[in-house]
N, CA, C and O of each residue as an XYZ file, in Angstrom:
512
protein
N      35.062     13.187      9.087
C      34.353     12.250      8.241
C      34.918     10.847      8.438
O      36.134     10.655      8.450
N      34.036      9.879      8.590
C      34.454      8.498      8.805
C      34.928      7.879      7.499
O      34.484      8.241      6.410
N      35.843      6.935      7.651
C      36.334      6.174      6.512
C      36.256      4.693      6.866
O      35.869      4.342      7.980
N      36.612      3.844      5.947
C      36.610      2.408      6.204
C      37.894      2.009      6.949
O      38.858      2.773      6.993
N      37.891      0.835      7.518
C      39.093      0.265      8.117
C      40.011     -0.118      6.959
O      39.641     -0.913      6.095
N      41.223      0.465      6.953
C      42.107      0.279      5.810
C      43.425     -0.403      6.129
O      44.061     -0.956      5.232
N      43.857     -0.377      7.406
C      45.202     -0.857      7.715
C      45.348     -1.152      9.212
O      44.398     -1.029      9.984
N      46.549     -1.539      9.591
C      46.838     -1.889     10.983
C      46.620     -0.695     11.930
O      46.177     -0.873     13.065
N      46.927      0.489     11.466
C      46.734      1.678     12.305
C      45.260      1.861     12.640
O      44.908      2.198     13.770
N      44.410      1.637     11.655
C      42.966      1.725     11.899
C      42.516      0.637     12.873
O      41.699      0.884     13.760
N      43.052     -0.554     12.698
C      42.697     -1.657     13.605
C      43.142     -1.328     15.022
O      42.424     -1.621     15.978
N      44.312     -0.725     15.168
C      44.800     -0.348     16.500
C      43.836      0.645     17.161
O      43.521      0.505     18.343
N      43.375      1.627     16.421
C      42.398      2.588     16.955
C      41.159      1.838     17.438
O      40.642      2.105     18.523
N      40.696      0.909     16.628
C      39.509      0.123     16.974
C      39.722     -0.676     18.253
O      38.929     -0.564     19.188
N      40.777     -1.477     18.308
C      40.943     -2.357     19.472
C      41.276     -1.571     20.738
O      40.857     -1.955     21.830
N      42.017     -0.486     20.605
C      42.349      0.317     21.795
C      41.079      0.931     22.395
O      40.856      0.831     23.602
N      40.258      1.555     21.572
C      39.026      2.165     22.085
C      38.038      1.102     22.574
O      37.325      1.307     23.556
N      38.008     -0.019     21.883
C      37.173     -1.149     22.302
C      37.572     -1.609     23.706
O      36.708     -1.837     24.552
N      38.856     -1.744     23.950
C      39.320     -2.199     25.257
C      39.079     -1.170     26.349
O      38.850     -1.543     27.499
N      39.124      0.099     26.024
C      38.761      1.131     27.004
C      37.322      0.902     27.459
O      37.027      0.979     28.651
N      36.437      0.622     26.521
C      35.032      0.362     26.865
C      34.912     -0.887     27.744
O      34.224     -0.873     28.764
N      35.585     -1.960     27.339
C      35.492     -3.213     28.104
C      36.028     -3.040     29.521
O      35.425     -3.517     30.483
N      37.152     -2.362     29.643
C      37.790     -2.217     30.953
C      37.025     -1.268     31.867
O      37.216     -1.290     33.083
N      36.162     -0.437     31.293
C      35.347      0.482     32.097
C      33.921     -0.005     32.293
O      33.096      0.699     32.876
N      33.631     -1.185     31.816
C      32.297     -1.764     31.921
C      32.253     -2.671     33.159
O      33.034     -3.616     33.268
N      31.348     -2.382     34.073
C      31.261     -3.154     35.322
C      30.953     -4.629     35.090
O      31.349     -5.476     35.891
N      30.258     -4.941     34.015
C      29.924     -6.332     33.701
C      31.149     -7.064     33.137
O      31.291     -8.273     33.319
N      32.021     -6.333     32.458
C      33.120     -6.950     31.710
C      34.499     -6.811     32.347
O      35.370     -7.645     32.099
N      34.718     -5.786     33.155
C      36.081     -5.451     33.552
C      36.815     -6.529     34.346
O      38.045     -6.537     34.376
N      36.088     -7.433     34.986
C      36.786     -8.469     35.760
C      37.576     -9.429     34.875
O      38.462    -10.129     35.365
N      37.269     -9.473     33.580
C      38.027    -10.311     32.655
C      39.367     -9.674     32.282
O      40.238    -10.344     31.728
N      39.532     -8.405     32.580
C      40.678     -7.657     32.073
C      41.619     -7.158     33.154
O      42.435     -6.272     32.899
N      41.522     -7.708     34.348
C      42.379     -7.264     35.454
C      43.858     -7.490     35.156
O      44.703     -6.745     35.652
N      44.185     -8.499     34.360
C      45.590     -8.756     34.008
C      46.192     -7.617     33.195
O      47.413     -7.493     33.107
N      45.350     -6.796     32.608
C      45.839     -5.737     31.732
C      45.895     -4.379     32.417
O      45.941     -3.350     31.744
N      45.892     -4.366     33.750
C      46.054     -3.099     34.466
C      47.479     -2.568     34.277
O      47.728     -1.373     34.433
N      48.401     -3.460     33.942
C      49.765     -3.068     33.618
C      49.782     -2.574     32.168
O      49.452     -3.334     31.258
N      50.160     -1.315     31.943
C      50.117     -0.756     30.581
C      50.974     -1.524     29.567
O      50.627     -1.584     28.387
N      52.076     -2.103     30.013
C      52.941     -2.863     29.103
C      52.236     -4.132     28.649
O      52.259     -4.468     27.465
N      51.605     -4.842     29.592
C      50.862     -6.053     29.226
C      49.663     -5.723     28.337
O      49.348     -6.465     27.407
N      49.010     -4.621     28.625
C      47.881     -4.199     27.802
C      48.348     -3.912     26.377
O      47.717     -4.353     25.415
N      49.437     -3.184     26.240
C      49.938     -2.848     24.903
C      50.337     -4.110     24.134
O      50.077     -4.210     22.936
N      50.958     -5.060     24.806
C      51.301     -6.336     24.157
C      50.035     -7.034     23.660
O      49.996     -7.556     22.545
N      49.006     -7.034     24.503
C      47.754     -7.676     24.132
C      47.085     -6.945     22.960
O      46.558     -7.581     22.048
N      47.108     -5.628     22.990
C      46.523     -4.859     21.891
C      47.231     -5.178     20.574
O      46.586     -5.273     19.530
N      48.542     -5.341     20.618
C      49.281     -5.686     19.402
C      48.893     -7.081     18.902
O      48.814     -7.314     17.696
N      48.653     -8.002     19.835
C      48.182     -9.332     19.452
C      46.811     -9.230     18.799
O      46.540     -9.911     17.810
N      45.945     -8.382     19.349
C      44.616     -8.180     18.764
C      44.705     -7.541     17.376
O      43.934     -7.886     16.481
N      45.636     -6.623     17.202
C      45.833     -6.017     15.881
C      46.246     -7.103     14.891
O      45.742     -7.151     13.770
N      47.164     -7.974     15.308
C      47.559     -9.101     14.439
C      46.348     -9.961     14.089
O      46.155    -10.336     12.933
N      45.534    -10.268     15.099
C      44.354    -11.114     14.898
C      43.405    -10.491     13.880
O      43.023    -11.133     12.902
N      43.028     -9.232     14.116
C      42.063     -8.580     13.234
C      42.660     -8.264     11.867
O      41.936     -8.255     10.871
N      43.950     -8.006     11.800
C      44.620     -7.804     10.523
C      44.524     -9.082      9.688
O      44.308     -9.035      8.477
N      44.684    -10.199     10.347
C      44.559    -11.485      9.663
C      43.109    -11.761      9.255
O      42.853    -12.233      8.147
N      42.166    -11.468     10.145
C      40.745    -11.702      9.876
C      40.246    -10.821      8.722
O      39.531    -11.294      7.839
N      40.624     -9.557      8.736
C      40.077     -8.608      7.760
C      40.878     -8.523      6.460
O      40.317     -8.289      5.389
N      42.200     -8.718      6.567
C      43.050     -8.506      5.391
C      43.892     -9.744      5.032
O      44.756     -9.678      4.157
N      43.635    -10.862      5.707
C      44.318    -12.128      5.405
C      45.836    -11.958      5.378
O      46.514    -12.463      4.483
N      46.355    -11.241      6.371
C      47.770    -10.882      6.397
C      48.685    -12.029      6.818
O      49.879    -12.017      6.517
N      48.126    -13.019      7.512
C      48.966    -14.084      8.045
C      49.728    -13.661      9.290
O      50.631    -14.369      9.735
N      49.375    -12.512      9.857
C      50.121    -11.963     10.997
C      49.768    -12.629     12.325
O      50.492    -12.452     13.304
N      48.685    -13.382     12.382
C      48.264    -14.026     13.626
C      48.421    -15.527     13.467
O      47.821    -16.133     12.580
N      49.233    -16.124     14.334
C      49.533    -17.554     14.223
C      49.084    -18.355     15.445
O      49.305    -19.564     15.507
N      48.462    -17.697     16.403
C      48.089    -18.358     17.655
C      46.696    -18.975     17.563
O      46.001    -18.828     16.557
N      46.305    -19.664     18.623
C      44.954    -20.214     18.754
C      44.147    -19.238     19.609
O      44.319    -19.177     20.826
N      43.281    -18.490     18.972
C      42.522    -17.455     19.688
C      41.542    -18.042     20.688
O      41.197    -17.385     21.671
N      41.092    -19.254     20.457
C      40.087    -19.857     21.323
C      40.689    -20.312     22.667
O      40.051    -20.171     23.710
N      41.897    -20.849     22.639
C      42.476    -21.458     23.837
C      42.530    -20.524     25.055
O      42.074    -20.927     26.126
N      43.056    -19.311     24.948
C      43.097    -18.460     26.153
C      41.713    -18.175     26.724
O      41.550    -18.026     27.935
N      40.715    -18.101     25.840
C      39.355    -17.829     26.307
C      38.753    -19.054     26.992
O      38.030    -18.931     27.981
N      39.052    -20.216     26.466
C      38.582    -21.443     27.126
C      39.272    -21.624     28.469
O      38.649    -22.084     29.426
N      40.549    -21.269     28.553
C      41.274    -21.321     29.829
C      40.686    -20.321     30.824
O      40.497    -20.638     31.998
N      40.402    -19.121     30.346
C      39.821    -18.083     31.197
C      38.458    -18.517     31.735
O      38.108    -18.218     32.877
N      37.707    -19.215     30.913
C      36.375    -19.708     31.272
C      36.406    -20.545     32.555
O      35.440    -20.543     33.317
N      37.496    -21.250     32.793
C      37.591    -22.126     33.967
C      37.536    -21.342     35.275
O      36.970    -21.818     36.259
N      38.125    -20.135     35.293
C      38.174    -19.331     36.516
C      37.191    -18.170     36.536
O      36.761    -17.722     37.599
N      36.848    -17.698     35.363
C      35.928    -16.559     35.236
C      34.911    -16.912     34.161
O      35.072    -16.525     33.003
N      33.881    -17.632     34.529
C      32.927    -18.133     33.527
C      32.252    -17.028     32.712
O      31.837    -15.995     33.238
N      32.162    -17.286     31.424
C      31.447    -16.399     30.519
C      29.960    -16.739     30.559
O      29.567    -17.905     30.593
N      29.154    -15.688     30.553
C      27.702    -15.847     30.496
C      27.201    -15.121     29.252
O      27.941    -14.366     28.622
N      25.963    -15.351     28.913
C      25.374    -14.731     27.724
C      25.536    -13.216     27.743
O      25.844    -12.610     26.716
N      25.332    -12.605     28.901
C      25.456    -11.146     29.010
C      26.843    -10.667     28.619
O      26.987     -9.575     28.069
N      27.871    -11.471     28.895
C      29.231    -11.076     28.553
C      29.421    -11.028     27.041
O      30.063    -10.115     26.521
N      28.867    -12.005     26.343
C      28.966    -12.007     24.881
C      28.166    -10.845     24.291
O      28.592    -10.222     23.319
N      27.020    -10.563     24.877
C      26.194     -9.453     24.393
C      26.921     -8.119     24.584
O      26.941     -7.279     23.685
N      27.515     -7.936     25.761
C      28.245     -6.692     26.039
C      29.461     -6.559     25.130
O      29.725     -5.488     24.583
N      30.201     -7.661     24.974
C      31.396     -7.664     24.122
C      31.020     -7.218     22.716
O      31.658     -6.340     22.135
N      29.984     -7.831     22.185
C      29.551     -7.528     20.825
C      29.015     -6.100     20.716
O      29.287     -5.406     19.736
N      28.270     -5.671     21.702
C      27.734     -4.310     21.696
C      28.865     -3.280     21.695
O      28.843     -2.330     20.912
N      29.844     -3.469     22.566
C      30.979     -2.534     22.623
C      31.790     -2.572     21.328
O      32.240     -1.535     20.840
N      31.971     -3.760     20.781
C      32.727     -3.871     19.530
C      32.012     -3.110     18.412
O      32.617     -2.290     17.722
N      30.731     -3.389     18.244
C      29.963     -2.740     17.176
C      29.909     -1.226     17.356
O      30.039     -0.473     16.391
N      29.719     -0.790     18.587
C      29.681      0.646     18.872
C      31.010      1.299     18.511
O      31.040      2.380     17.924
N      32.100      0.639     18.865
C      33.425      1.194     18.584
C      33.675      1.265     17.083
O      34.185      2.267     16.581
N      33.321      0.216     16.375
C      33.452      0.257     14.908
C      32.652      1.431     14.361
O      33.171      2.228     13.579
N      31.390      1.541     14.770
C      30.504      2.589     14.237
C      30.963      4.000     14.603
O      30.722      4.941     13.847
N      31.623      4.158     15.755
C      32.118      5.478     16.155
C      33.234      5.975     15.236
O      33.389      7.178     15.023
N      34.000      5.041     14.702
C      35.203      5.427     13.953
C      35.139      5.178     12.451
O      35.773      5.893     11.676
N      34.381      4.171     12.039
C      34.506      3.694     10.658
C      33.151      3.463     10.002
O      32.127      3.288     10.662
N      33.193      3.470      8.677
C      32.028      3.133      7.873
C      32.550      2.512      6.577
O      33.557      2.957      6.025
N      31.863      1.493      6.106
C      32.280      0.899      4.845
C      32.241     -0.615      4.888
O      31.806     -1.220      5.868
N      32.702     -1.206      3.810
C      32.638     -2.657      3.636
C      33.467     -3.416      4.670
O      33.002     -4.410      5.229
N      34.680     -2.957      4.923
C      35.534     -3.656      5.892
C      35.004     -3.463      7.310
O      35.071     -4.384      8.124
N      34.486     -2.295      7.610
C      33.874     -2.066      8.923
C      32.696     -3.008      9.127
O      32.537     -3.597     10.196
N      31.881     -3.143      8.100
C      30.751     -4.077      8.171
C      31.258     -5.514      8.339
O      30.708     -6.280      9.131
N      32.301     -5.874      7.599
C      32.880     -7.221      7.708
C      33.400     -7.470      9.120
O      33.244     -8.572      9.646
N      34.010     -6.471      9.738
C      34.523     -6.624     11.103
C      33.389     -6.947     12.072
O      33.523     -7.824     12.926
N      32.274     -6.236     11.935
C      31.129     -6.490     12.820
C      30.537     -7.866     12.556
O      30.138     -8.560     13.491
N      30.479     -8.260     11.307
C      29.969     -9.582     10.956
C      30.871    -10.688     11.509
O      30.389    -11.685     12.047
N      32.166    -10.501     11.370
C      33.116    -11.497     11.891
C      33.067    -11.550     13.415
O      33.188    -12.625     14.002
N      32.894    -10.418     14.046
C      32.790    -10.387     15.514
C      31.578    -11.190     15.969
O      31.661    -11.927     16.951
N      30.459    -11.058     15.273
C      29.270    -11.841     15.605
C      29.563    -13.332     15.451
O      29.187    -14.131     16.308
N      30.223    -13.704     14.375
C      30.579    -15.115     14.163
C      31.498    -15.629     15.263
O      31.310    -16.732     15.776
N      32.493    -14.822     15.623
C      33.448    -15.217     16.660
C      32.726    -15.407     17.992
O      32.947    -16.402     18.681
N      31.872    -14.467     18.351
C      31.132    -14.573     19.615
C      30.229    -15.803     19.613
O      30.118    -16.495     20.625
N      29.592    -16.073     18.491
C      28.694    -17.229     18.383
C      29.463    -18.531     18.537
O      29.056    -19.408     19.300
N      30.561    -18.662     17.825
C      31.377    -19.886     17.913
C      31.925    -20.058     19.329
O      31.927    -21.165     19.868
N      32.384    -18.973     19.923
C      32.933    -19.069     21.275
C      31.854    -19.509     22.271
O      32.120    -20.325     23.153
N      30.648    -18.975     22.130
C      29.553    -19.395     23.011
C      29.277    -20.890     22.847
O      29.058    -21.592     23.834
N      29.287    -21.368     21.629
C      29.042    -22.795     21.383
C      30.144    -23.633     21.999
O      29.858    -24.633     22.657
N      31.396    -23.250     21.803
C      32.532    -24.005     22.351
C      32.474    -24.033     23.879
O      32.722    -25.071     24.492
N      32.150    -22.909     24.483
C      32.081    -22.831     25.946
C      30.908    -23.648     26.452
O      31.013    -24.302     27.489
N      29.812    -23.622     25.750
C      28.658    -24.433     26.117
C      29.017    -25.919     26.083
O      28.640    -26.673     26.980
N      29.745    -26.336     25.046
C      30.193    -27.721     24.947
C      31.137    -28.079     26.076
O      31.057    -29.172     26.637
N      32.033    -27.160     26.412
C      32.977    -27.368     27.499
C      32.238    -27.567     28.834
O      32.614    -28.413     29.645
N      31.191    -26.776     29.038
C      30.432    -26.853     30.291
C      29.641    -28.150     30.407
O      29.316    -28.573     31.516
N      29.328    -28.784     29.288
C      28.584    -30.036     29.310
C      29.464    -31.201     29.739
O      28.976    -32.203     30.261
N      30.769    -31.059     29.511
C      31.702    -32.163     29.833
C      32.168    -32.127     31.258
O      32.949    -32.983     31.675
């Protein structure tokens, strides 16, 4: 039986399974070649847990600028609309596979907002 996202352990399940989908997706996997090293992947997953813990539970655990690495990545591996669509689809699917409830819904809503803002920022970057 599914439950809501309640803690960091639940977030870890979400981001780990989400990244399995991204890394196995032919459209998306080229963004994740740096994470072929399991140690680097685990470090990144922990950063994502901090990020989502802060987003969903206002923990204060994430202190970095989430946009900057993505804007830097954009310079060498440009993001296209399909990438945002795939990212969001995999995220929502992963949430729905594991969780149900208010926080799960909030996670999907926040993911849509994050993808939208990132697309706008990247679009602005490309205009300059």
